[in-house]
Each structure stands twice: as C-alpha cells, then as structure tokens.
N, C-alpha and C positions, 0 to 999 in steps of 0.2 A: 361394513366389510373393508379391511385394509387393502390398499392398492399394492401392486407388485413392487413399485418403487416406494421405499420407506418414506413416510410422510413428515420429513424433517424440514421441509420448506413450505411456506405459505406462498404458493406460486400464483403469478398473474395468469389470467386467462388469455395468454398469448403463446403461440407456438412459432418459433423462428426456424426457418428451414435453409436460408442461405444469406450470404452477405456480400457486399461489394463496396469497398472503400469505407466511407463513414456511415453507410446505410445497411440495415438488416431488413430482411423481407419475411413476412409471416406466411403461414400456409393459407391464410385467407386472402392473400394477394396484396395486403397492405405493406407500404414502405415506411420504415421508421428511421429517423435520424438518431443514431446510436450515441448518446452522450453518457451511457453507462459503461460501454466498452468492456463488458464482462467483469465489471467492478475494477476498472483501472488496469485491465490486462491487455486488451487489444490496442497497443500503442501505435501500431501501423495500420489500424483499421482491419477490415475483413478481406482476406485473400489478397494481401499485398503481393504483387508479382515477384519481388525479390525473395520474400519469405517462402512463397509457394515453390519457387524454383529450387531453393536450397533444400527444402523438405523433400521434394520429389527426387532430387539427385541423391540425397543420402538414403532415402527409402529404397532406391535401386542398387545400393552399394552394401550397406551394413546397418542393421537396426540396433542391435543390442549385443554388448559383450560385458562380461564381468569386470568389475574394478580390480580384479587380480591382474589385469593386463593394462598396458599403456593405452590411453585413448587420445590421439592427437588433437581432436577437437576440444577436449578439456584443457590441454596444455595451451592451446591458442587462445581460448576464451579467458582462462585464468591470467595469462600474460597481458591481455588487453585490459582486463579489470584492474590488475595491479598497476599498469602503466597510467591509468586514468583516475585512480583513486588513492586514498591513504594507505591501502592494504598492501601486505607483502605476500599473502597466500590466500587461497580460496578453496573451500570444499563445496562440491555441488550435490544438491539434493533435489527433491521433487516439488516442494511447496513452501509457501511462506511460513506456515506453522513449523515445519521441519527446520527451516533456516533459523527461525527464532529460537527454537528449543535447543538446537546445537549450540547457539550462542550461550545459553544458560549452562550447558555442560562445559563449555570452554572456560567460562568464568570460574566455575568450581575447580576444574582440572588445573588451571593456571595457579590458583591459590594453593592447591594441594602440592603441586610440583615445586612450589617456591616456599615450602615449609610452613604453610598456614592451613592445615586441614580443617581447623575449626571455622574457617571462613567459608560459608556456603550460602548465606542468605542474600537475596537480590531485592533491591528496592525498585518499585514502579510508582507511577503517579495515577491519581484518580482519573477516570475516563479512558484509561488505556485499553487497548485491544491487542493482544499478542497471540491470537489463535485460539482454537477450540479443543486442543488436547487438554488433558488434566493439568499439565504444567501451564499451558497457555491461559486457561480460565482462572487458574490459581494466581497467576501474576496480574491479570487484568482485574479480577475481583468484582466484575459487574454482575449484579444479582440475576439479570436476565440470562446470563450465560452460566452461572454457577448453580442456580436453583435445581435441586434434585440430583446433584452430582457430588455431594459431600461424602466423606470429609475431603476438603481440598488438600492438594499436595503441599506439604510443609516446605518452608524455605523462602517464602515471598512476603515482603512487607510493602505497605503502600502509604504514600503521603499525599497531601493535597497538591493539585496541579498548580504550578507556578510559585510555590512557597519554598524558597531556598533555606530559610531558617528551620522549617520543619524537616526538610530533607537532611540537613546536617545533624539535627537532633535525633533523627531516627537511626543513625549509624551506631552500631555496636561492635564489639570484638568479633562477632560472627558475620558481619557484613562483608560480602565479597565483591559486589558490583551494583551498578544502576542500569536499568533499561528504560528507554524512552523513545517515543516516536517524534521526529522533528515537527511533524504536523499530525495531530490525531485524526484518523480517518473515520472509523466507526464511531468514535467518541463525539463527532459533530464538526469535523473540519476545523479543528482548533490549532492554529499555529503556535509553536512554542517560541517565546521571545528569545532573541539572540543573546541578550544579557543573561537570561536564565540558563541557557545552554552553556555559556561560558562559565557561569557560576558552578554548574554541575561538574564541568571538566576540572575546575579548580579543586572542588571537593574531592573528586576521585584521585587527583594527583596528591593532595594533602594526606589522604587516608590510605593510599595504596590500593584503591579500588579500580576495577575495570569498568569502562563505559561502553555500553552496547546501544547502538541505534537500530531501531526497528524501522527499516525503510522498505518494507514489503510493498506498501502502497505509494510511497513518495519517490521511489527510485526510478531509474531508467528514463530520465528526461521529463518526468511528470511535472516537476516544478520549474522547468526551464534550465536546470543544471542536470548533469548526469545523475547526481544524488543530492538530495536537499541539504545535507550537512554543509555543502560547499557555500551556501549563502551566508551561513553564520561564521565560517572560518574555524569552526570547532570540529576537530577530527576525533572520531571515536576510536576505541581499541578493537571493537567488533562491529560489523554491520550485517544485518540480515536483509536479503534482497529476494524478490520473486516476482509475482504478477507480470509486469510488463517485460521482464527479462526474456521470456520465450515468445512474446507476442501472441500468446494463446496456447502454446505448447507448455505442458507442466515443467517448469524449471525453477529451482531455488538455488541460492548461493549464500554461503556464510563466509564473510571476508574478515581477515584479522591482520593485526600487525605481527611482526616476526616473533616477538617474545611470547605471544599468546599462542600462535600457531605451532611453535616448537613444543609446547606442552602436549600436543595431540599426536602421539606416536602411533605406530602400527597397532591396530586392534582397538584403539580408543574410540573409534566411531566408524560407521559404514552405512552403505545404502545400496540395495540391489539395483534399482533403476537410476539412481542419481548420477547425472553426468553421462548418460549413455549417448552413443553417436547421433541418434535422432534429435535428442534434446539440445546437444551442443551445436548441431547444424543450425537449428532454429535460433538459438541465442546469439550465435555469431552473426547470423543474417540480420537480426534486430540491431546489433551494435554497428554493423556496416552502415545502416541508415541513420541511427541516432547520433553516431559520432561523425557523420558526414558534414561537410562544410555547410554552414548556414542552417542546419536543422534546428538546433536549440534556439537560435535567433528567431526562427519562425514560430517556435512554441511560445516564446516570450511575446512576440507580436500578437499572436492569437489570444494569449492569456490577457493581455492588456485590453484588447477589444471586448472579450467576453466579460472581463471584470468590470469594465466601465459600463457595459450594457446592464449587467446585474445591479450595479449601484443605481443606475437610472430606474430600474424596476422597484428598488427599495424606496426611492424618492416618490415614485408614482403611486405605490400601493402601501402607504404607511399603516393602513388598517389591517394588513395581512402579513407584512414582512417587518422583521427587526433589523437585519443587517446581512451583509455579505461576509464570507469568511474564506480563507485559504490563500494559496499561492500557485502561480503557474496555471496549469490546467487541472488542478485539484481545488475546485471551488464549490462553495455551498451558499444556499440562501436559508437563513433561519426564519422560520415562520412564527407568528404570534399565536398564542393559544395554549391548549392543554397538552399538546404533544402529538396530536393526530393530524394536524394540518399539513405537515410535510408529506405524509402519505396521501392526503387528498390531492395535493399539488402534483405529486408523482403520477397519480391516476389521471388527472386532467391533462397533464403533458402527454401521457401515453395515448389518450383519446385523440389528441391533436397530432400525433405522429412523432413524438419525441420520447426517447427512452432515457430516464434518469434513475438515480438510486437513492433511497432514503438513508439517512445516517442518524446517529443519536442527537439528542438535544433539539429535536424538532427541525432538523435540517434536511433539505433536499440537496443531494450531492451531484455535481456535474464533473465527470471524468472522461471527456471525449477522447477519441483517438488523437494522437499528437499531430496527425496529418491534416487536421481540419483547415479549411480556408475561410476567408471572411464571409462568404455567402452562407456557409454552414452555421457560423456564429449568429449571423443575422436571422437565419431561419429558426434557430433554437430560441432566440430572444423573442421572436414574434409568437411562437407557440406558447412560451411561458407567459407572455403578455396576455394572451387570450384566456389562459387558465386562471391567472391572477385576477383578471377582470370579473370572471365568474365568481371567484371566491369573495372579492370585494362586494359584489352585488348581494351575495348570500348573507353577508354580515351587515347589509344595509348601508354601505358607504361607497361613494364613488371614488374613482381614482383622482389623485391630485393633479 
C-alpha cells in the first residue's frame, strides 16, 4: 500500500526534529554532525541567530505580495549580488531547477531578439546535473534521471566532460549556448579545469554563444569564494544560484549581464512566489554573514583542514578509497568498487553520528555548514576513520 507521501525518495531510517549550529537532532535523541547540510543548503547551519531574527521580523511584517508591486528586499538583494559578481541584473525564483531553466530560456530569447531565431540548442557535458524538470533531465542526459520520462525535451546536445575539441565540433548553426557546472556535484564532485573553462569562454565568444554557469551547489561561499567562477577568472553571461542563498528558505536567482537581461522584457517570465518578502529577508540575512569580514577566509581555512584530513584517509585506506575531490567545503571521497561503496560509507558515517550525502561516481559528498570550526572537522574525520576501518576489515585489508 502506498504511503501518503509519494515514494520518490529512498529515505534513511532517521527522523530529524531540530537543529542547532552544525548539529541536527533525531527523534530518537541522537545528535548528528551535519555534513550534508540539506545537500549544501544550510550554509549558516541550523537556526543561525541572525537568520532566525531576520525571518521572525519579516514574518511579523509582510509575508507575500505579487511581483506586480515593488519589493524592496528584492531590490536590495539584487543590488548586492550585482555589486559582488559579474552580473548586471537578477531574477528571483524558488529553486535551483527554476534558476537553471530560466537560464535556458534567456539563452534562447537573447538569440531570438538578436536576429538568430534558429539558434535554440544548448550544449552540456557528460555527468551534468541541471535539475529534475523535463528540460533539466534532458540537458543532463543521465539515464538514472531520464529513464521512463521520454521522449526528452528537444534542444539539448551533450559532449564528453573536459574535451574542448568535441565541444567545438558539436557547434552547429542552431547552437545558442553552453551550460556547465564549475564543479559537478551530483556527477561526483568533479572540478572543471580552469583552462577548460577559459577554452569554453573563448568558444562562446568566437561563435556568438552564451555561457551559463550552473552554480546552484557551488555558490554562496561554498568553494571559498562567493561564487566558484571567481577562482578561474572566467565570467559567464548567465549564472544560476539557489541552495545556500536562502540558508534553508527556498530561494533561487538567475543572474545575467546587461545585454542578456535586456532581452527579458515584461511578460517574458514570471514567478508567483519568487522573490517574496520572506525569501528576500532570509537571503539578505545570509549575505550579511557570508559577505562579512573574514567569513570566506574562515571557509578556506576549514576547507584546507578538511581536505588535508581527507587526503590522509585516502593514504590510510588505499583498499577502500581512490582519491579526494572538490574545492572549498564541497569535497568528496571516491570509493573503490562497483559503485555501492559510497552508500556503505554514508551509512557507516551515519551510524557514527555524521551525516553526509552520496554523489555519482561512487563518491561520498561532504558539504557542511560554512560555519564549522576545527573541532567539527576533526570530529567528522574521526567518524569517517572508524567507518573506513570497518570497510577495510571487511575486504580483508588493514589500514596502512
């Protein structure tokens, strides 16, 4: 018999009822160190005082109004994002999928408005994940997401990850743009080489294409910069942001340079809830903290500590682990084996009191709140060490 909640998730047998800082607490009384953070969402941890205060104050003032009216919180947040990024304008929506799909619409609309209506196709790379809408799965093209949902939405082509020659060869007179994650999240925490991103930027400039970065998971301080593209020095034309932007409140943003934003006139897009006062209060509160003095320096310090610790685990357990991956506090451990081992390690970590998230390519993903301290990093490494020791023993090999 089906449950009242549709069975679209293979849920763990854990029920979380409250959170405090970097910890979440289950109904069974257990405390968990939360290195999943709602899949890279809770950048300020659970119930951060500044975020709670901002939400309470707004909840007592005004929850929702239509986008037919001016919303001061939107204007303030947009101005801050523009001031701190490549972008000239921002549209606010509710989720990462929406933020990405609007980017697809903007690519097509820009080409149409500039006399190229035949240009509508968008190129992605293998291993990509751009959301679970029909356009999202059609652009990502991963069978585990597309199976049973055909025919896929037309207009998306895909090339091999990291191959500039194949990328260039795939361009046709119908190509409008390229979409890519600076670090693939669901695809297995695979960073994109800076030279590759620069090559893609050059291809876009040569052929008159738009470049869209999907920074739903990598944005809002996750990699030690406000947005990950800053590390490469390659600026996109469009950037999709969400997850950490609201610190747990549903907020998405699609950011663009002026010539692209100008193509989106009145009636070209809309959102009932997008950018409402509650969402804007939360997102502005998140930026208050993330853009504060020393915050991103702290993220980089903790990222170095965690990254070095994970490298040590790879050296210690060569029978179980292949390598570490990622940047900032978007890090992963790739396990050896047939693909199920990352799930095993996630389960063992959970049993030890650590929440982490599986990713593709047999990777366990660690995306903790950005407010973690050294003692939290060390606690997580100790729990992982215990789980890995069990896994090493199960394959009949001792730690090195």
